[in-house]
C-alpha positions as CSV (number, residue, x, y, z in Angstrom):
1,M,122.2,97.3,133.0
2,Q,121.8,95.2,136.2
3,T,120.1,91.8,136.4
4,D,118.9,90.1,139.7
5,P,121.5,87.4,140.4
6,S,118.9,84.7,141.3
7,T,116.9,85.5,138.2
8,K,120.0,85.5,136.1
9,Q,121.2,82.1,137.4
10,L,117.7,80.6,136.8
11,N,117.6,81.9,133.3
12,M,121.1,80.6,132.6
13,R,120.1,77.1,133.8
14,R,117.1,77.2,131.5
15,W,119.1,78.6,128.7
16,L,121.9,76.0,128.9
17,S,119.3,73.2,129.2
18,A,117.7,74.4,126.0
19,L,121.1,74.8,124.3
20,M,122.1,71.3,125.2
21,L,119.0,69.9,123.6
22,M,119.3,72.3,120.7
23,A,122.9,71.0,120.1
24,L,121.6,67.5,119.8
25,V,118.9,68.7,117.4
26,F,121.4,70.6,115.2
27,S,123.9,67.7,115.3
28,S,121.4,65.6,113.4
29,L,119.6,68.3,111.6
30,P,119.6,67.4,107.9
31,G,118.6,70.8,106.7
32,T,120.3,73.8,105.2
33,I,122.7,74.4,108.1
34,Q,124.3,70.9,107.7
35,A,124.5,71.3,103.9
36,R,126.8,74.4,104.3
37,E,130.2,74.1,102.7
38,M,132.6,76.0,105.0
39,E,135.2,78.4,103.7
40,T,138.7,78.9,105.1
41,V,139.6,82.4,105.9
42,T,143.0,83.0,107.6
43,A,143.0,86.8,107.6
44,Q,140.4,89.6,107.6
45,E,141.0,93.2,106.7
46,E,137.8,94.2,108.5
47,A,135.1,92.6,110.6
48,T,132.4,90.6,109.0
49,P,128.8,91.9,109.6
50,L,126.9,89.4,111.7
51,T,123.1,89.4,112.4
52,L,122.0,88.5,115.9
53,G,120.9,84.9,115.9
54,E,122.8,84.1,112.7
55,Y,124.5,80.7,112.5
56,V,128.3,81.1,111.9
57,Q,130.2,78.1,110.5
58,Q,133.8,78.4,109.6
59,E,136.7,76.0,109.0
60,A,139.7,77.2,111.1
61,A,143.4,76.4,111.5
62,E,145.4,77.1,114.7
63,G,146.2,80.8,115.0
64,D,143.4,82.0,112.7
65,L,141.6,85.1,114.0
66,F,138.0,85.9,112.9
67,A,136.3,89.2,113.6
68,Y,132.6,89.9,113.4
69,V,130.6,93.1,114.0
70,V,127.0,92.9,115.4
71,Y,124.5,95.5,116.4
72,L,122.4,94.9,119.5
73,S,119.1,96.7,119.4
74,E,118.1,96.2,123.0
75,D,119.7,96.0,126.4
76,G,119.8,92.4,127.7
77,D,121.8,89.3,128.6
78,Y,123.8,88.0,125.7
79,M,125.9,84.9,125.1
80,I,128.0,83.3,122.4
81,S,126.5,79.8,122.1
82,P,128.5,77.2,120.2
83,D,126.5,74.2,118.9
84,D,129.4,71.9,119.5
85,V,130.6,72.3,123.1
86,E,133.5,70.0,122.7
87,A,134.8,71.8,119.5
88,A,134.3,75.1,121.2
89,T,137.2,74.4,123.6
90,S,139.5,74.9,120.7
91,F,138.6,78.6,120.5
92,S,138.8,81.8,122.7
93,A,136.7,84.8,122.3
94,A,136.7,88.5,123.1
95,I,133.9,91.1,122.8
96,F,134.6,94.9,122.4
97,D,132.2,97.8,122.6
98,E,132.0,100.8,120.3
99,Q,134.8,102.5,122.2
100,G,137.1,99.5,121.8
101,E,136.7,98.6,125.5
102,S,136.8,94.9,126.3
103,V,133.5,93.6,127.8
104,Y,134.4,89.9,127.7
105,E,137.5,87.8,127.3
106,G,137.5,84.0,127.8
107,P,136.3,80.7,126.3
108,L,134.0,80.7,123.3
109,A,131.4,78.8,125.4
110,M,130.5,81.6,127.9
111,D,128.0,82.5,130.5
112,P,125.4,85.2,129.7
113,I,126.7,88.8,130.3
114,A,124.7,92.0,130.4
115,L,125.2,94.3,127.4
116,D,123.7,97.6,126.5
117,A,122.2,98.3,123.1
118,G,124.9,99.2,120.5
119,E,127.5,97.9,118.2
120,Y,130.0,95.3,119.3
121,T,133.0,93.5,117.7
122,I,133.6,89.8,118.4
123,E,137.0,88.3,117.9
124,V,137.4,84.6,117.9
125,T,140.9,82.9,117.9
126,A,141.5,79.3,116.9
127,L,143.7,77.5,119.4
128,A,143.8,74.3,117.3
129,D,142.6,73.1,113.9
130,E,138.9,72.8,114.3
131,D,135.5,73.8,112.8
132,L,134.1,77.0,114.3
133,S,130.3,77.2,114.7
134,F,128.3,79.4,117.0
135,F,125.3,81.7,117.5
136,L,125.1,85.0,119.3
137,L,121.8,85.0,121.3
138,G,120.2,87.3,123.9
139,T,117.3,87.3,126.4
140,I,115.6,90.1,124.5
141,G,112.0,90.6,123.4
142,T,108.6,90.0,124.9
143,M,105.4,88.0,124.5
144,S,102.0,89.2,125.5
145,D,98.7,87.7,126.6
146,D,96.9,90.5,124.6
147,D,96.4,89.8,120.9
148,R,95.7,93.5,120.4
149,S,99.1,94.4,121.7
150,P,101.5,91.5,121.1
151,G,105.0,91.4,122.3
152,R,108.1,91.7,120.1
153,L,110.7,88.9,119.3
154,Y,113.7,89.2,117.2
155,A,116.3,87.0,115.5
156,G,118.5,85.8,118.3
157,S,115.8,86.2,121.0
158,V,115.9,83.7,123.8
159,Y,112.5,83.7,125.6
160,F,111.5,81.8,128.8
161,E,108.2,81.7,130.6
162,T,106.7,79.7,133.4
163,D,103.1,79.3,134.7
164,V,101.6,79.8,131.2
165,S,97.9,79.1,131.1
166,D,96.8,81.5,128.4
167,T,97.8,82.2,124.8
168,R,100.9,84.2,124.2
169,Y,101.3,86.6,121.2
170,A,104.3,88.3,119.6
171,T,105.4,89.8,116.3
172,L,108.6,88.2,115.0
173,N,110.9,90.7,113.3
174,I,113.3,89.2,110.7
175,P,115.8,91.6,109.2
176,D,116.2,92.0,105.4
177,V,119.9,91.2,104.8
178,G,119.8,91.1,101.0
179,Y,119.2,87.4,100.5
180,P,116.6,84.8,101.6
181,Q,117.6,82.9,104.7
182,E,116.0,80.1,106.7
183,V,114.4,81.1,110.1
184,L,114.4,78.4,112.7
185,L,112.3,78.7,115.8
186,F,113.5,76.1,118.4
187,F,110.8,75.3,121.0
188,Q,111.2,73.3,124.2
189,A,108.3,72.6,126.6
190,R,108.8,71.3,130.1
191,E,108.3,67.6,130.4
192,G,104.6,66.8,130.5
193,D,103.6,70.2,129.1
194,S,102.2,70.7,125.6
195,F,101.9,73.7,123.3
196,S,100.9,74.6,119.7
197,I,103.0,77.1,117.8
198,S,101.8,79.0,114.7
199,V,103.6,81.6,112.5
200,D,101.8,83.7,109.9
201,G,102.8,86.5,107.6
202,D,103.3,87.2,103.9
203,S,103.4,83.7,102.3
204,V,104.2,81.9,105.6
205,S,101.7,79.8,107.5
206,E,103.2,77.3,109.8
207,Y,101.6,75.3,112.6
208,V,103.3,72.6,114.8
209,S,102.7,70.9,118.1
210,S,105.5,70.7,120.7
211,D,104.6,67.0,121.1
212,D,105.6,66.4,117.5
213,A,108.5,68.8,116.7
214,D,111.2,70.9,118.3
215,M,111.5,73.3,115.3
216,V,109.4,75.6,113.2
217,R,111.2,76.5,109.9
218,F,110.5,78.8,107.0
219,Y,112.4,81.1,104.6
220,S,112.2,84.8,104.7
221,E,113.6,87.8,102.7
222,G,112.9,90.0,105.8
223,G,109.5,90.9,107.3
224,V,107.3,90.8,110.4
225,Y,105.4,87.6,111.3
226,G,102.7,86.9,113.8
227,L,103.7,84.3,116.4
228,T,101.1,82.5,118.6
229,V,101.9,80.0,121.4
230,D,98.9,78.1,122.9
231,A,99.2,76.2,126.2
232,W,97.3,73.0,126.3
233,E,97.7,72.6,130.1
234,R,97.6,75.1,132.9
235,R,100.8,76.5,134.5
236,S,103.0,75.3,131.6
237,E,106.6,76.3,130.9
238,F,108.4,76.8,127.6
239,T,111.6,78.1,126.0
240,L,111.7,79.7,122.6
241,I,114.9,80.6,120.7
242,V,115.0,82.3,117.3
243,F,117.8,81.4,114.9
244,L,118.8,82.4,111.4
245,A,120.6,79.9,109.1
246,G,122.7,82.6,107.5
247,A,123.5,83.0,103.8
248,P,122.3,80.1,101.6
249,V,124.7,77.4,100.7
250,Q,126.6,78.2,97.5
251,L,126.1,75.8,94.5
252,E,129.1,76.2,92.3
253,L,129.1,75.6,88.5
254,G,130.8,72.3,88.0
255,G,130.3,71.4,91.6
256,T,128.1,69.0,93.6
257,I,126.3,69.2,96.9
258,E,124.9,66.3,98.9
259,A,122.0,67.5,100.9
260,T,118.9,66.4,102.8
261,L,115.5,68.2,102.9
262,A,114.3,67.6,106.4
263,S,110.9,66.1,107.1
264,D,109.9,69.2,109.1
265,A,110.9,71.6,106.3
266,K,109.0,72.3,103.0
267,N,111.8,74.1,101.2
268,Q,115.6,74.1,100.9
269,L,117.4,76.8,99.1
270,F,120.8,77.2,97.5
271,R,122.6,80.2,96.0
272,L,123.9,80.2,92.5
273,H,126.2,83.2,91.8
274,L,127.3,84.1,88.3
275,D,130.1,86.5,87.6
276,D,129.5,86.8,83.9
277,V,126.9,86.0,81.2
278,Y,126.0,82.3,80.6
279,D,124.1,81.1,77.5
280,D,122.4,78.5,79.8
281,V,122.8,76.9,83.2
282,T,121.6,73.4,83.9
283,V,120.9,72.2,87.5
284,T,120.3,68.5,88.2
285,L,118.7,67.0,91.3
286,T,119.3,63.3,91.8
287,P,117.4,61.6,94.6
288,A,119.3,59.1,96.7
289,E,118.4,55.5,96.5
290,G,115.4,54.8,98.7
291,T,114.2,58.4,98.8
292,E,110.4,58.3,98.7
293,A,109.6,62.0,98.9
294,D,108.2,63.7,95.8
295,L,110.5,66.6,95.1
296,S,110.2,69.6,92.8
297,M,112.8,72.3,91.9
298,V,112.9,75.7,90.4
299,I,115.7,78.3,89.5
300,S,114.7,81.9,90.3
301,D,116.3,85.3,90.8
302,R,114.3,85.7,94.0
303,Y,112.8,83.4,96.6
304,E,109.5,85.2,96.3
305,D,108.1,87.3,93.5
306,G,110.9,86.4,91.1
307,N,111.3,88.2,87.8
308,Y,112.8,85.1,86.2
309,T,111.9,81.5,87.0
310,T,112.7,78.2,85.3
311,Y,111.0,75.0,86.4
312,A,112.6,71.5,86.5
313,D,111.3,68.6,84.5
314,S,111.4,64.9,85.5
315,Q,113.8,62.7,83.7
316,D,113.6,59.0,82.8
317,D,116.2,58.1,85.4
318,G,114.1,59.8,88.2
319,S,116.2,62.9,88.4
320,L,115.0,66.5,88.0
321,S,116.7,68.9,85.5
322,A,116.2,72.6,85.0
323,T,117.9,74.4,82.1
324,T,117.7,78.2,81.9
325,D,117.8,80.7,79.1
326,A,120.8,83.1,79.0
327,L,121.5,84.5,82.4
328,L,123.1,87.8,83.3
329,P,125.6,88.2,86.2
330,G,124.1,88.1,89.6
331,D,122.6,85.8,92.2
332,Y,120.0,83.1,91.4
333,Y,118.5,80.6,93.8
334,V,117.8,76.9,93.4
335,I,114.7,76.0,95.5
336,V,113.9,72.4,96.3
337,T,110.4,71.7,97.7
338,S,108.5,68.8,99.1
339,Y,105.3,68.6,101.1
340,D,105.4,64.9,101.9
341,G,106.9,65.3,105.4
342,L,109.7,62.8,104.7
343,D,113.4,63.2,104.9
344,A,114.7,63.4,101.3
345,D,118.4,62.8,100.5
346,Y,119.6,64.1,97.2
347,T,122.5,65.4,95.2
348,L,122.6,68.8,93.4
349,S,124.9,69.6,90.5
350,A,125.2,72.5,88.2
351,E,126.8,73.1,84.8
352,G,126.9,76.2,82.6
353,V,127.8,77.2,79.1
354,A,129.6,80.5,79.2
355,G,128.4,83.2,76.9
356,A,130.3,86.0,75.2
357,P,132.1,88.1,77.9
358,I,130.1,91.1,79.0
359,L,131.6,94.4,77.9
360,S,131.6,97.8,79.6
361,L,129.8,100.6,77.7
362,E,131.1,104.0,78.6
363,W,128.7,107.0,78.7
364,G,128.7,109.2,75.6
365,E,131.4,107.1,73.8
366,P,130.5,105.4,70.5
367,T,131.7,101.8,70.7
368,E,132.4,99.5,67.8
369,G,131.1,95.9,67.9
370,A,130.2,92.9,65.9
371,V,127.6,90.2,66.1
372,E,127.4,86.9,64.2
373,D,124.3,85.5,62.5
374,G,122.0,84.5,65.4
375,G,124.6,85.7,67.9
376,V,124.3,87.9,71.0
377,Q,126.5,90.4,72.7
378,Y,126.0,92.0,76.2
379,Y,127.1,95.3,77.6
380,R,127.0,96.8,81.1
381,L,126.2,100.5,81.6
382,E,127.3,101.6,85.0
383,D,126.2,104.4,87.4
384,V,122.7,105.0,86.0
385,A,120.8,107.3,88.3
386,A,117.1,107.1,89.1
387,G,115.1,109.5,86.9
388,Q,117.8,109.8,84.3
389,F,116.6,109.8,80.7
390,V,118.8,107.3,78.9
391,R,119.1,106.7,75.1
392,V,120.8,103.7,73.6
393,T,121.3,103.7,69.8
394,L,122.7,101.1,67.5
395,T,123.6,101.8,63.9
396,S,125.0,99.5,61.2
397,D,125.6,99.6,57.4
398,A,124.7,95.9,57.1
399,E,121.4,96.5,55.3
400,D,120.5,92.9,54.9
401,T,120.5,92.1,58.6
402,D,118.0,92.5,61.4
403,I,119.3,93.4,64.8
404,D,117.3,93.7,68.0
405,L,118.2,95.9,71.0
406,H,117.1,95.1,74.5
407,V,117.8,97.1,77.7
408,G,117.0,96.2,81.3
409,V,118.1,95.7,84.9
410,A,117.5,91.9,85.2
411,Q,117.1,88.8,83.2
412,P,115.0,88.5,81.0
413,L,115.9,91.8,79.5
414,D,112.4,92.6,78.4
415,Q,112.0,95.9,80.3
416,W,112.8,98.1,77.2
417,S,113.2,96.8,73.7
418,S,113.6,98.0,70.1
419,T,112.8,95.3,67.5
420,A,112.3,97.2,64.3
421,T,113.1,95.5,61.1
422,G,116.6,96.3,60.0
423,P,120.0,97.1,61.5
424,N,119.3,100.4,63.2
425,E,117.6,100.5,66.7
426,E,116.9,103.0,69.4
427,V,115.7,102.6,73.0
428,I,114.8,105.5,75.3
429,L,114.0,104.9,78.9
430,V,113.5,106.7,82.2
431,A,115.6,104.9,84.8
432,P,113.5,103.7,87.7
433,G,116.4,103.3,90.1
434,D,120.1,103.7,90.7
435,G,122.5,101.0,89.6
436,D,123.9,99.1,86.6
437,Y,121.8,98.5,83.5
438,Y,122.4,95.8,80.9
439,I,122.1,95.9,77.1
440,Q,121.7,93.0,74.7
441,V,122.5,93.2,71.0
442,L,120.8,90.3,69.3
443,S,121.2,89.3,65.6
444,Y,117.8,88.1,64.4
445,T,119.2,87.5,60.9
446,G,122.7,88.0,59.5
447,A,126.0,89.1,60.8
448,A,126.9,92.7,61.2
449,D,129.4,95.3,62.4
450,Y,127.8,98.1,64.4
451,T,128.2,101.1,66.5
452,I,126.5,101.4,69.9
453,L,126.1,104.6,72.0
454,A,124.6,105.2,75.4
455,D,124.0,108.8,76.4
456,E,121.8,110.9,78.7
457,I,119.3,113.1,77.0
458,A,120.3,116.5,78.1
459,G,117.8,119.1,79.4
460,V,115.1,116.5,80.1
461,G,113.8,115.7,83.5
462,L,110.8,114.4,85.4
463,M,107.6,116.3,84.6
464,E,105.5,118.3,87.1
465,V,102.3,116.6,88.1
466,N,98.8,118.1,88.3
467,R,99.6,120.5,85.4
468,M,98.6,120.4,81.8
469,F,101.4,120.5,79.2
470,A,101.0,121.4,75.5
471,Q,103.2,119.2,73.3
472,T,103.8,118.4,69.7
473,I,104.4,115.0,68.3
474,D,105.8,114.1,64.8
475,D,103.9,111.9,62.3
476,D,104.4,108.3,63.4
477,G,106.6,109.6,66.2
478,F,106.8,108.8,70.0
479,I,107.7,110.8,73.1
480,V,108.9,109.5,76.5
481,Y,108.1,111.3,79.7
482,G,108.6,110.5,83.4
483,F,107.1,111.5,86.7
484,A,107.6,110.6,90.3
485,V,105.1,109.5,93.0
486,D,106.5,110.3,96.4
487,D,103.9,108.6,98.6
488,P,102.3,105.2,98.3
489,G,98.5,104.7,97.9
490,Q,97.9,107.6,95.6
491,L,95.4,107.8,92.8
492,I,97.1,108.5,89.5
493,S,95.5,109.5,86.2
494,V,97.3,110.2,82.9
495,L,95.4,111.6,80.0
496,I,96.2,113.0,76.5
497,V,93.9,114.8,74.1
498,S,94.4,116.3,70.6
499,E,92.4,117.9,67.9
500,D,95.2,117.5,65.3
501,A,96.6,114.0,65.6
502,A,94.9,111.2,63.8
503,D,95.5,108.4,66.4
504,L,97.5,108.6,69.7
505,D,98.2,105.7,72.0
506,L,99.2,106.0,75.7
507,S,101.1,103.7,78.0
508,V,102.3,104.2,81.6
509,V,104.7,101.7,83.3
510,Q,106.5,101.4,86.6
511,F,109.4,99.0,87.2
512,A,110.7,97.8,90.6
513,D,114.4,97.7,91.2
514,N,114.6,94.0,90.2
515,G,112.9,94.6,86.9
516,T,109.4,93.5,87.9
517,R,106.5,95.5,86.3
518,V,104.7,97.1,89.3
519,H,102.1,99.0,87.2
520,D,101.5,98.5,83.5
521,L,98.7,100.7,82.1
522,T,97.8,101.1,78.4
523,S,95.1,102.9,76.5
524,A,95.1,102.2,72.7
525,S,91.7,103.1,71.4
526,L,91.1,104.6,68.0
527,G,91.3,108.4,68.1
528,S,93.5,111.0,69.8
529,S,92.1,111.0,73.3
530,E,93.3,108.4,75.8
531,I,93.3,108.0,79.6
532,V,94.7,105.5,82.1
533,S,94.4,105.4,85.9
534,Q,95.6,103.5,88.9
535,A,94.3,103.4,92.4
536,G,96.7,102.7,95.3
537,A,99.8,103.4,93.2
538,E,103.2,102.5,94.6
539,A,105.7,105.2,95.2
540,G,108.5,105.5,92.6
541,I,109.2,106.7,89.1
542,F,106.7,106.2,86.3
543,E,107.4,106.2,82.6
544,V,104.9,107.7,80.1
545,R,105.0,106.9,76.3
546,V,102.9,108.7,73.7
547,K,102.9,107.1,70.3
548,A,101.4,108.7,67.1
549,Y,100.0,106.5,64.3
550,G,99.9,108.5,61.1
551,E,99.5,112.2,61.3
552,G,100.9,113.9,64.5
553,G,100.3,117.4,65.8
554,D,99.7,119.3,69.0
555,F,98.2,117.6,72.1
556,G,97.8,118.1,75.8
557,L,99.2,115.9,78.5
558,L,98.1,115.9,82.1
559,V,99.4,113.7,85.0
560,R,97.2,113.9,88.1
561,V,98.5,112.5,91.4
562,E,95.9,112.7,94.2
563,D,95.5,111.5,97.8
564,P,92.2,109.6,97.9
565,A,91.6,110.9,101.4
566,T,91.3,114.5,100.1
567,L,89.0,113.8,97.1
568,L,85.9,114.9,99.0
569,G,87.1,118.4,99.0
570,E,88.7,120.8,101.5
571,P,87.7,120.5,105.2
572,N,85.2,122.9,106.7
573,A,86.5,125.2,109.3
574,G,85.0,124.0,112.6
575,K,82.6,121.2,113.3
576,T,79.2,121.2,111.6
577,D,76.6,118.4,111.5
578,Q,75.3,118.4,108.0
579,G,73.3,115.1,108.2
580,S,69.6,114.6,108.0
581,I,67.5,112.2,110.1
582,A,66.1,109.1,108.3
583,S,63.6,106.6,109.6
584,G,64.5,104.8,112.9
585,G,66.6,107.7,114.0
586,T,69.5,106.7,111.7
587,V,71.5,109.7,110.3
588,V,72.4,109.5,106.6
589,L,75.4,111.9,106.1
590,R,74.8,114.4,103.2
591,A,78.1,116.2,103.6
592,R,81.1,116.0,105.9
593,I,81.8,116.8,109.5
594,F,85.3,118.2,110.1
595,D,86.9,118.8,113.5
596,G,90.4,120.2,113.9
597,F,90.0,120.3,117.7
598,S,90.9,124.0,117.9
599,D,87.5,124.6,119.6
600,P,87.2,122.9,123.0
601,A,83.5,123.2,122.7
602,S,83.2,121.2,119.5
603,G,81.4,118.4,121.4
604,W,83.9,115.8,122.6
605,D,84.0,114.6,126.3
606,T,86.8,115.7,128.5
607,D,88.1,114.2,131.8
608,E,88.2,117.3,134.0
609,E,89.4,115.4,137.1
610,N,92.3,113.3,135.8
611,G,93.0,114.7,132.3
612,T,93.2,111.3,130.7
613,Y,91.2,112.5,127.6
614,G,90.4,115.9,126.2
615,Y,91.5,118.8,124.1
616,V,95.3,119.6,124.1
617,D,97.0,122.3,121.9
618,G,94.6,122.0,119.0
619,T,94.4,118.1,119.1
620,Y,92.3,115.5,121.0
621,Q,94.4,113.2,123.2
622,I,93.7,110.0,125.1
623,T,96.2,108.9,127.8
624,V,96.3,105.2,129.0
625,D,98.1,103.3,131.7
626,P,99.7,99.9,131.0
627,G,97.1,97.2,130.3
628,I,94.3,99.7,129.8
629,Y,92.3,100.7,126.7
630,R,89.9,103.6,126.7
631,S,87.3,104.8,124.1
632,V,85.7,108.2,123.7
633,L,82.5,108.1,121.6
634,Q,79.9,110.3,119.9
635,E,76.6,108.4,120.2
636,D,74.1,111.2,119.7
637,N,73.4,110.1,116.2
638,A,73.4,106.5,114.7
639,Y,75.1,106.4,111.3
640,A,74.4,103.4,109.1
641,D,77.2,104.0,106.6
642,I,80.1,106.2,107.6
643,R,83.7,107.0,106.7
644,L,86.1,108.3,109.4
645,D,89.5,109.9,108.7
646,A,91.9,111.2,111.3
647,D,95.7,111.8,111.8
648,I,97.1,109.7,114.7
649,A,100.5,110.0,116.5
650,F,101.9,108.6,119.8
651,T,104.0,109.9,122.7
652,P,106.0,108.1,123.7
653,E,106.3,105.9,120.6
654,D,105.9,102.6,122.5
655,P,105.7,99.8,120.0
656,T,103.1,98.0,122.2
657,A,100.7,100.9,122.2
658,Y,97.8,101.2,119.8
659,A,95.1,103.7,118.8
660,G,92.4,103.9,116.2
661,L,88.9,104.8,115.1
662,V,85.5,103.4,116.2
663,C,82.3,103.1,114.3
664,R,78.8,101.7,114.9
665,S,79.1,102.1,118.7
666,T,76.0,101.1,120.7
667,E,75.4,100.2,124.3
668,D,76.7,96.7,123.6
669,G,79.9,97.6,121.9
670,Y,81.5,98.9,118.7
671,F,83.8,98.0,115.7
672,Y,87.3,99.4,115.6
673,A,90.5,99.7,113.5
674,D,93.8,100.3,115.4
675,I,97.4,100.9,114.3
676,S,100.6,100.9,116.4
677,P,104.0,102.7,116.3
678,A,105.5,99.3,115.3
679,G,103.7,99.5,111.9
680,D,100.9,96.9,112.4
681,F,97.1,97.1,112.4
682,V,94.1,95.2,113.6
683,I,90.3,95.2,112.9
684,G,88.1,94.0,115.7
685,Q,84.9,94.2,117.6
686,V,84.0,95.0,121.3
687,S,80.8,93.3,122.3
688,G,79.4,92.9,125.8
689,G,82.9,93.8,127.2
690,D,84.6,91.0,125.2
691,V,87.1,91.8,122.4
692,T,86.9,89.8,119.2
693,V,89.8,90.1,116.7
694,L,88.3,90.1,113.1
695,S,91.6,90.6,111.3
696,D,94.8,89.6,113.1
697,W,97.5,92.1,113.9
698,T,99.5,92.4,110.7
699,V,102.4,94.7,109.8
700,N,101.8,96.9,106.7
701,E,104.5,99.1,105.1
702,A,102.0,101.8,104.5
703,I,102.1,102.6,108.2
704,D,104.9,105.1,108.9
705,T,107.1,103.9,111.8
706,T,109.7,106.7,111.7
707,K,110.2,108.8,114.9
708,G,107.5,111.4,115.2
709,A,105.4,109.9,112.5
710,V,101.8,111.0,112.0
711,N,99.7,108.4,110.2
712,A,96.4,109.1,108.4
713,L,94.0,106.4,109.3
714,T,90.7,105.8,107.5
715,L,87.9,103.6,108.8
716,G,85.1,102.7,106.4
717,C,81.9,101.1,107.7
718,V,79.6,100.5,104.7
719,G,76.9,97.8,104.7
720,D,78.4,94.5,105.8
721,T,82.0,95.6,105.2
722,I,84.5,97.2,107.7
723,S,87.7,98.4,106.0
724,A,90.8,100.3,107.1
725,H,93.3,102.4,105.2
726,A,96.6,104.0,106.3
727,N,98.0,106.9,104.3
728,G,95.7,106.0,101.4
729,T,96.7,102.3,101.3
730,L,94.2,99.5,102.1
731,L,95.2,97.6,105.2
732,G,92.4,95.1,105.3
733,S,88.7,94.5,105.4
734,V,86.2,92.2,107.1
735,T,82.6,91.2,106.7
736,V,80.2,91.9,109.6
737,E,76.5,92.2,110.2
738,A,75.4,95.7,109.2
739,V,74.1,97.9,112.1
740,A,74.0,101.6,112.9
741,G,75.7,103.4,115.7
742,G,78.0,106.2,116.8
743,Y,81.7,106.8,116.2
744,G,84.8,107.9,118.1
745,F,88.3,107.1,119.1
746,E,90.1,104.4,121.2
747,A,93.6,103.9,122.6
748,G,95.4,101.3,124.6
749,S,98.7,99.9,125.9
750,S,100.1,96.5,126.7
751,K,100.3,95.1,130.2
752,S,104.0,94.6,129.6
753,T,104.7,98.4,129.5
754,T,105.8,100.5,132.4
755,D,104.9,104.0,131.3
756,T,101.7,105.7,130.3
757,V,101.1,106.3,126.6
758,T,99.2,109.2,124.9
759,A,97.5,108.9,121.6
760,I,97.1,112.1,119.7
761,F,94.2,112.6,117.2
762,D,93.8,115.5,114.8
763,N,92.0,116.5,111.6
764,L,89.0,114.3,112.1
765,M,86.7,114.0,109.0
766,V,83.4,112.2,109.1
767,G,81.4,111.8,105.9
768,L,80.1,109.6,103.1
769,P,82.0,106.3,102.6
């Protein structure tokens, strides 16, 4: 990869200028980065994985060697950037490519070098006792002046631009590294220039002015965020650098951390790792004298959507204290929050009461155990496979005791339970995912010796869907089934019916990997016929339980899994207009119109001269040059309410391209819903030649971004609502003024691209909403 020398020198001067200012910011930054406690590592058996843009901080002694491995997704100019230039003189660095060839050897503080995409190993050697701290950054990514086709920025991106007069747009891609981490967007405007910067996505909504702040900060567990930069003056200049703070600071049991929540940050997060079971853990936050910020604190197993959360209470001395119930081994997070916009100095400390050591439970081997009155014992069952039918039984001769049995994947262990009266318990479950499962034996009353056994129920597997099964259930018995949903957005229905049983109840549940209930459906009416349903079901394994109250008998069980897009029936062969004319010339669709584009005479326009749109190999295709968008419309009939379904693919799969469906097209404009190969979507309107975005570009996991992906896009235009679905999952909806008009396709490409892009449409269905 070659870079123009004059451009490279100019970029390096801007880069170094930004880094000098950034070093001053970081040297006084009272946030998570400065709260980090450094570890000493003098030897490494293998390289430590490093994310581009991640902050590395390490205590080092003379002669220490540190190795890191990083993957670069794009060609670009890259540089190891220490945040302490003076300390960096105590280190040397070397960078090796995938073949082990050296691409750089020299000081840790280096000039940018051109590197191709791929995996690299970085080795840093300490020449003296010193603290090592650096980032790996690259001039990668883009921003766009087109909100319909934003650029792409990444962790570690360094972006410069001059002569900015219009708004700049980008999607910011933050990797999921298995833990929440702080994202820091450093922003520098040229003296006299002013910008506003906003970041939106998931639960993040941040807005700052470059006149007031140098940094935008938020926590992320991985995702894609919309980034907008607005210039307040013409011909302005800015530099934007994306950093990651790395793994959260570790709060040790019995330890103390002095920290500061910065005025420009709402949250600060610490990791609490437990190697064994604890009866309880108490975390105390003590504000420093003179701190005026109003702080709150929680302990949770996740930064967002936690399965287990404990809130802190205010104490008489002004401190905050949070005490948990029993906690299983794993990672938990202490989250400190303030919305006052003030620096807040405080001290965190943690204490824990160790519980009984967790024991290993071997598959198929009865294990003897004992529990005291009111006591508890935990077991770990390893190597459980998704879809496996697991049975855990507990038996005891202690007749005067009451023992409860709980099984789960996360605290609290309420995913599966048996709490019958007495000393004998049984839990049967369908494992939703691979991994370790935990078992809790709890004495409700009395002490007891017991035998516990975990085994796989042989010969039982996930049931076939869309097929009726004849079953028999015992009096007062229960049966557990499981089935899998492979694609998200499906409509599921589970029903049972019996002429023999007195009263049957039905429940269907799906658990996520962290133990959260994704879907929890129950039908418990009197009688022996029950049904539950769920629209937009998540992919995964579902567990079905049928319970008989009183007399059992034969019953039928049916699980239906259906794609909502196909519920109108099978497509017609060829294109037929089955509408009827209503008053005002508006067509009300009575049935559907289907076009598989196998017939070039089915009614769509073609570009005979340039071939930029038309029929190609049983599909309809639109080709666009960079910065161009093109629509092809059917305006012979005006449909008031309409639903459009079509399969869409791209070649090449440029992430800045977009294509979609159009409804209510008139001489003045139309409404549209577009998707891109990057996995985002937008709903908007073209009116009088101007484009209005009604629902901002947003990434949605329902859009398949794998190579060669074909996405099923649905556009619904009903009354005053415009809605879009991808592969059966709702992407978004907006409210508009209801009008009638034609329908069609559109496709476009960003100005920043260099190649033409072709959007491929197939299996168009037009019909009732």
